[in-house]
C-alpha positions, 0 to 999 in steps of 0.5 A: 500500500505504501508503494502504491501511495508513493507512486500516486504522489510521484505521478501527481507531482510529475503531472503537475510539473508537466502542466506547470511547465506547459503553462509557463511555456505557453505564457512566455511564448504566447506573450512574446508572440502577442507583443511582437504582433502588437508591435508589428500592427503599431508600425503598420498603423504608423505606415498608414499615417505616413501615407496620409502625411505624404499625400498631405505634403504633396497637396502643400508642395503642389500649391493646392493647399496652404495648410494640412494636418495629419493625425498620428497615434504614438503607441509609446513612440517619439515623433521629432525632426531629426538630423538634416539631409542636404541635397546640393547641385553643382554645374561644373562646366559653367563659369565658377561651377556654382553650387545650389543646395537645400537642407531639409529636416526629416520627420522621424517616428521612433517607437520604443523597444523597436529597431524600426523607424519611419522617416519622411525626408525630401518628399520620400517616406522611408522605413528603417530596420536592422537590415537596412532601409526601404522607400515606402514612397520614393522621392519625386525626382525626375530623370528622363531622355526624349528625342535625345534630350536629357532632363533632370528635375529635382523638386525638393520638399524642404521640411523644417521648423522654427522651434524644437519639435518633439512629442512622445507617449501613447496619445494622439498628436497632429503634425501640422504642415504649412506651405511657406514658399516655393523657390526655383534654384536652377532653371537651365535649358540652353547648354550651348549658350550657357556652357560655351558651346558644350552640348550638355551641362555637367552636373554633380548631385550630392545627397548628405544623409545618414549611412543607412539612408545613403545606401538607399539613396544611392540605389534609388539614384543609380536605378533612376539615372541608369534607366533614363540615360543608360549610364552605368553606375553614375553614383557612389558613396565615398569610403568614410562618408555617408554622402551619395555623389552622382555625376550626370550630363543633361540639356535641361536642368531644374532644381527647386525647393518648397519649404514646409513648416512642420509643427507637432501638436499634442 
């Protein structure tokens, strides 16, 4: 009888231990899975808000509206204007090689406990992860060739603010954009006159940004320029820098900036 009692006790302890281990395993794995799923859904919601932001800024950029506001749910995230991106254009075969530039301050959505960031910069929406970055919406830069005439058009959305903009927490905020001014920096269409008889403008384009975004910009510009002009590998990121440097030759050249004032309202 005593052996039978001991066996029953051991059996109970064994079954109870297995049940406890199963519950703990399900809790740990299941809770982690729920956290991952919730985090992914929060990022997806933020991406949809960036789609709306992109449309709203397009309205401002194209002079269809003076003001636009975009709603964001933070979900334990920060929203702020990050380190600047600078885009410059130098015409190397005109006079003293004039340089024109635009500095824009990216809008950054930075969730806590996540390696993912969402960024709006120079008219483009970007998702950054541990593995790199992708464009959710590409910049509106235009490179094309028609009838042997090459055109390069860079209409830059210049986001900035007169105050330090930052918000964090779990609440809902508004990112309000106001169109300030649109300025044409370069408009050239007669290279045989402006370049002393040269058939094309020789142009260097430089994008100064973060290392992760530099790789993305290089791939984008390489693809766009190669596809339009058939030029192999026109862009490069020099060693030790995060600057994308491209060289092109075109007959028609346009470079403009539309300044958008951004304010983050709790």
